[in-house]
C-alpha positions in Angstrom: 152.2 132.0 102.5 152.5 128.5 101.1 155.0 127.6 98.3 154.3 124.4 96.4 156.9 122.1 94.8 156.3 118.9 92.8 158.3 115.8 91.7 157.4 112.7 89.7 158.7 109.2 88.9 157.6 106.1 87.0 160.6 104.1 88.3 159.1 101.6 90.8 161.4 98.6 90.4 164.8 100.3 91.0 163.8 102.1 94.2 167.0 104.0 94.7 166.9 105.3 91.1 163.3 106.4 91.5 164.0 108.2 94.8 167.0 109.9 93.2 164.8 111.1 90.3 162.3 112.6 92.8 165.1 114.3 94.9 166.7 115.6 91.7 163.5 117.5 90.9 163.1 119.0 94.4 165.0 122.1 95.2 165.5 121.4 98.9 167.3 124.7 99.3 163.9 126.3 98.6 162.3 124.6 101.5 161.1 127.0 104.2 160.8 126.5 108.0 157.8 124.1 107.8 157.2 121.5 105.1 154.8 118.6 104.4 154.2 116.2 101.5 151.3 114.7 99.7 151.8 111.6 97.5 149.5 109.9 95.0 150.7 106.7 93.3 150.0 103.3 91.8 149.7 100.4 94.3 153.0 99.0 93.0 154.9 101.8 94.8 153.3 100.6 98.1 153.9 96.9 97.5 157.5 97.3 96.4 158.6 99.1 99.5 159.1 102.4 97.6 156.9 104.5 99.8 158.6 103.1 103.0 162.0 103.8 101.5 161.0 107.3 100.5 160.1 108.2 104.1 163.7 107.9 105.1 165.0 110.2 102.4 162.7 113.2 102.8 163.2 115.8 105.5 159.5 116.1 106.2 156.4 113.9 106.8 153.9 113.1 104.1 150.5 111.5 103.6 149.4 109.6 100.6 147.0 107.4 98.8 146.8 105.0 95.8 145.1 106.4 92.7 144.1 105.6 89.1 146.6 108.1 87.6 149.0 110.8 88.8 150.4 113.9 87.1 152.3 117.1 87.5 154.5 119.2 85.2 157.1 116.3 85.0 154.7 113.7 83.5 151.5 111.7 83.8 150.7 108.0 83.9 148.6 105.4 85.6 151.9 103.8 86.8 153.5 106.7 88.5 154.2 108.4 91.8 153.6 112.2 92.2 155.0 114.0 95.2 153.7 117.4 96.2 155.5 119.5 98.8 153.9 122.4 100.7 156.4 124.6 102.5 156.0 127.8 104.5 157.6 130.0 107.1 154.4 131.2 108.8 152.1 128.1 108.3 152.6 124.9 110.3 151.6 121.4 109.6 150.7 118.3 111.7 150.2 114.9 110.1 148.6 111.7 111.3 147.0 108.5 110.3 144.3 106.7 112.3 144.3 103.1 113.3 142.4 100.8 111.0 138.8 101.8 110.8 135.8 99.4 110.9 132.1 99.6 111.5 132.3 99.8 115.2 135.4 101.9 115.9 135.6 104.5 113.1 134.3 107.5 115.1 136.6 106.9 118.0 139.6 106.3 115.8 139.1 109.3 113.7 138.6 111.4 116.8 141.8 110.1 118.4 143.9 110.7 115.4 142.5 114.3 114.9 142.7 115.2 118.6 146.3 113.9 119.1 147.5 116.1 116.2 145.4 119.1 116.8 146.7 119.5 120.4 150.2 120.0 119.0 149.1 123.2 117.2 148.9 126.6 118.8 145.2 126.7 118.2 142.6 125.0 116.0 143.6 124.2 112.4 142.7 126.6 109.6 142.0 123.7 107.3 142.6 120.0 106.8 143.9 118.0 103.9 142.8 114.4 104.1 142.9 111.0 102.4 140.1 108.5 103.4 140.4 104.7 103.0 138.3 102.9 100.5 136.9 100.0 102.6 133.8 97.8 102.8 133.2 98.3 106.5 132.6 102.1 106.4 131.5 104.2 103.5 133.0 107.6 102.6 129.9 109.5 103.7 130.0 108.1 107.2 133.7 109.0 107.6 133.0 112.4 106.2 130.2 113.1 108.6 132.3 111.9 111.5 135.3 114.1 110.7 133.0 117.1 110.1 131.5 116.7 113.6 134.8 116.0 115.3 136.6 119.0 113.8 133.7 121.3 114.3 133.2 122.1 110.6 136.7 123.2 109.9 137.0 123.1 106.1 138.6 119.9 104.8 139.6 118.9 101.3 140.8 115.6 99.9 139.7 112.2 98.6 139.0 108.6 99.1 141.7 106.4 97.8 141.2 104.4 94.6 143.1 102.3 92.1 143.2 101.0 88.6 140.7 98.1 89.1 138.1 99.5 91.5 138.7 96.9 94.2 138.8 97.5 98.0 141.8 95.2 98.3 144.1 97.2 96.1 143.7 100.6 97.7 146.0 101.9 100.4 146.5 105.0 102.6 149.8 105.9 104.1 151.5 108.3 106.4 155.2 108.7 105.8 156.5 105.1 105.8 153.4 103.6 107.5 150.9 101.9 105.2 147.4 101.3 106.5 144.8 100.2 104.0 142.0 101.1 106.4 143.6 104.2 108.0 142.5 107.8 107.5 145.3 110.2 107.0 145.3 114.0 107.6 147.4 117.1 107.3 146.2 119.7 109.8 147.2 123.1 108.5 147.5 126.1 110.9 148.1 129.7 110.1 147.1 132.5 107.7 145.9 130.5 104.7 142.9 131.3 102.6 142.5 128.5 100.0 140.0 128.6 97.2 138.0 125.4 96.8 136.6 124.6 93.4 134.0 122.0 92.6 132.1 121.5 89.3 130.1 118.4 88.6 127.9 118.9 85.6 127.2 121.9 83.4 123.8 123.5 84.2 122.3 122.3 80.9 122.9 118.7 82.0 120.8 119.1 85.2 117.1 118.5 85.0 114.7 121.3 85.8 112.3 119.1 87.8 113.1 119.0 91.5 111.6 116.6 94.0 111.8 116.8 97.8 113.2 114.1 100.0 110.4 113.0 102.3 112.0 109.9 103.9 115.6 108.8 104.3 118.1 107.3 106.7 121.6 108.5 106.3 122.7 107.7 102.8 119.6 105.6 102.1 117.1 107.5 99.9 113.6 106.1 100.6 111.0 108.5 99.4 110.8 111.5 97.1 107.6 113.6 97.2 106.0 110.9 99.4 106.5 108.0 97.0 109.3 105.3 96.9 112.4 106.7 95.3 112.5 104.0 92.5 108.9 104.8 91.6 109.6 108.6 91.6 112.5 108.1 89.1 110.1 106.0 86.9 107.8 109.1 86.7 110.7 110.9 85.1 111.4 108.1 82.6 114.4 106.7 84.5 114.2 102.9 85.0 116.6 101.5 87.6 116.7 97.8 88.1 118.1 95.8 90.9 121.6 94.5 90.1 122.0 96.8 87.1 124.7 99.5 87.0 123.5 103.0 87.8 125.2 105.9 86.0 122.6 108.6 86.7 123.8 111.2 89.2 121.5 112.8 91.8 122.0 116.5 92.2 121.2 117.2 95.8 120.3 120.8 96.9 121.2 120.8 100.6 119.4 123.3 102.8 121.0 126.7 102.5 123.3 125.6 99.6 123.3 127.7 96.5 124.6 125.0 94.2 123.8 121.2 94.1 126.2 118.4 95.1 126.4 115.4 92.7 126.0 112.0 94.4 125.8 108.5 92.9 123.2 105.8 93.4 125.2 102.7 94.4 122.4 100.2 94.5 118.6 99.9 94.5 117.1 97.9 97.4 114.1 95.6 97.2 111.8 98.2 98.8 112.6 100.7 96.1 115.1 102.7 98.1 118.6 103.6 97.0 121.9 103.4 98.7 123.6 106.7 97.7 127.0 108.2 97.8 126.3 110.8 100.5 123.7 112.0 103.0 120.1 112.3 101.9 118.5 114.6 104.5 114.7 114.9 104.6 113.7 118.3 103.2 116.5 118.5 100.6 115.6 118.8 97.0 116.8 116.6 94.2 117.2 116.9 90.5 118.5 114.4 88.0 121.8 114.9 86.1 123.1 113.5 82.9 126.7 112.6 82.3 128.2 112.9 78.8 131.7 113.2 77.5 131.2 116.7 76.3 129.6 117.6 79.7 132.6 116.2 81.6 135.1 118.3 79.5 132.9 121.4 79.7 132.8 121.2 83.5 136.6 120.7 83.5 137.0 123.9 81.5 134.7 125.7 83.8 136.6 124.5 86.9 140.0 125.5 85.5 138.7 128.9 84.5 137.6 129.4 88.1 141.1 128.5 89.2 142.8 130.9 86.8 140.4 133.7 87.8 140.8 133.1 91.5 143.8 135.4 91.9 145.8 132.6 93.7 149.1 131.6 92.1 151.1 129.5 94.6 149.8 126.1 93.5 146.7 123.9 92.8 145.8 120.4 93.9 143.4 118.6 91.5 141.4 115.5 92.6 138.6 114.8 90.0 136.4 111.8 90.3 137.6 108.5 88.9 134.2 108.0 87.2 135.0 111.0 85.0 138.1 109.2 83.6 136.2 105.9 83.1 133.1 107.5 81.5 135.2 109.2 78.8 136.0 105.8 77.3 137.5 105.1 74.8 139.1 108.5 75.3 139.7 108.2 79.0 142.8 110.5 79.2 141.0 113.5 77.5 140.2 115.2 80.8 143.7 114.6 82.2 145.2 116.0 79.0 143.0 119.0 79.1 144.0 119.8 82.7 147.7 119.5 81.9 147.4 121.6 78.7 145.5 124.4 80.4 147.9 124.5 83.4 151.0 124.4 81.2 149.7 127.0 78.9 149.0 129.3 81.8 152.5 128.5 83.2 151.5 130.4 86.3 151.5 127.9 89.2 152.7 124.4 90.2 150.0 121.7 90.0 149.4 118.1 90.9 146.6 115.7 89.6 145.3 112.5 91.1 142.0 110.7 90.7 139.5 110.4 93.5 137.3 107.5 94.7 135.0 110.1 96.4 135.6 113.9 96.6 135.9 115.9 99.9 135.4 119.5 99.0 133.8 122.3 101.0 131.0 124.3 99.3 129.8 127.8 100.3 126.2 128.1 101.4 123.9 131.0 100.5 125.7 133.2 103.2 129.1 132.3 101.9 130.0 130.0 104.8 131.9 126.9 103.8 130.2 123.6 104.5 132.0 120.3 104.2 130.5 118.1 101.5 131.1 114.7 100.1 130.8 114.4 96.3 130.7 111.9 93.4 131.3 112.6 89.7 132.9 115.9 90.5 135.9 117.9 89.4 137.5 119.4 92.6 140.5 121.5 93.3 142.2 123.3 96.1 144.1 126.5 95.2 146.7 128.3 97.3 
């Protein structure tokens, strides 16, 4: 069984005071035989040396990422650090961070990091918690596909790092005191654990009824739908996408064997009418068009939390909703964050942590109930223990 403990600080300048605040919220006497940490924070906590100093004060390793905002029962802010501790007598943890990833080495480096940690466990991991780097050289979908192949489909949950300004340069991943802006960090979890994974992107009424089939693609590049260029296909649905213009229309992808669609973004339109998308676009999968609205975001949040409260799990919940949800609620950006906190505090039934994601890693059950690792955009995700 896993027990979850959280701590929080907004004190970044006076490092010793901030660490003392965190330690004051942790009941270290409640720690069990094996413990591990997860940190989400503003970039200032990395640049100031806070993260490095924290590593020498905690009696367990941790992985972490920069994010747009962090929260738990002690507070919420864009300029904060949230520490989550998972502790157990019968579950063990191994942590790692890869060397810096680039376009030529990412598969080998992810494999090396995973393999070196996995061999320290009694047998293969039960699940993986992971923070991916947000880098120009390798997109999240490629890292996701590689880890899925390397670990043999073991369920993994987590996020791409992000920040307050959306830039590559101001994102970081870290493992205990080691910061690596291009590293991929993991917690390999071994033992009797049966987490519940929750993902909700859009309410069903915000998903179009018309479905087209992918007839030509290459990885994350969507070339043709129903035998015509993807851009032209969208025009038949009344959706005009121009080169260089921002694209806020999500694609709802029905992967083969999946009961529910996965929401993915269109990052750019190419001159040939194809789209660079946020995840894999396999030939044969079906696509519908989604619509993102403020009420739809909050409705899907309510739906996700209801699933959590009805899951029967009470030991803790990790939230990593997409950063786009926060931004698209403007000018009321904090509405979703406030809703999550209010619902969890009203329930008062389990510890929780909240961070924002630059790309969501969340397994999805197929029609047979088998979990398949999926990469998401626009999505509310949670992992419940």
